[in-house]
Steps between C-alpha positions, in 0.01 A plus 500: 500500500391732234480880508125489562555247780747745658242785473240279664740404782584866565137609502414210740791558737454878524129573555546878449619436142239473227563262213579796273751640754668161530516472119655841477762416763601181323514685161712773650739252658543296181544810290762641732695174498472470122622855450796451731604184314467676164729773629750226593455534878507202743202441733560339837220401740657358817370158585337453166763538229663726247426587139772605259564520128728238350684528172492210256769507226423429138525134404426245236189289572338216307150473359374176657263425208745544213841479674599825333733738690345825613671811624354613833566868573619640836232593749439605856256301709363535852646262762365418845703350786313389810588635839622271778182533705266411211728213387501352849121549549421320173740217591339452839143505356580251226665261746186516717270419208701189397 
């Protein structure tokens, strides 16, 4: 599902929302979540999952083309861990479709 798919789904599910309102709501939600992660906060949505920022230490990597060693600097990356309800729902649905 893409961002525009999510906007379409919201507009279709809630008839009182115009497409523009749904787009604004999705943008506000994504912006709020992004800003929280940038500030180093953790986001938890019960039944869905949690977003946090993980630290990756500096390391030595390898250029696959030349085989040359490359220094990879430290960085912080977003991390998502699914909630129990979502994990179980996906498991049940995939078992039904097999």
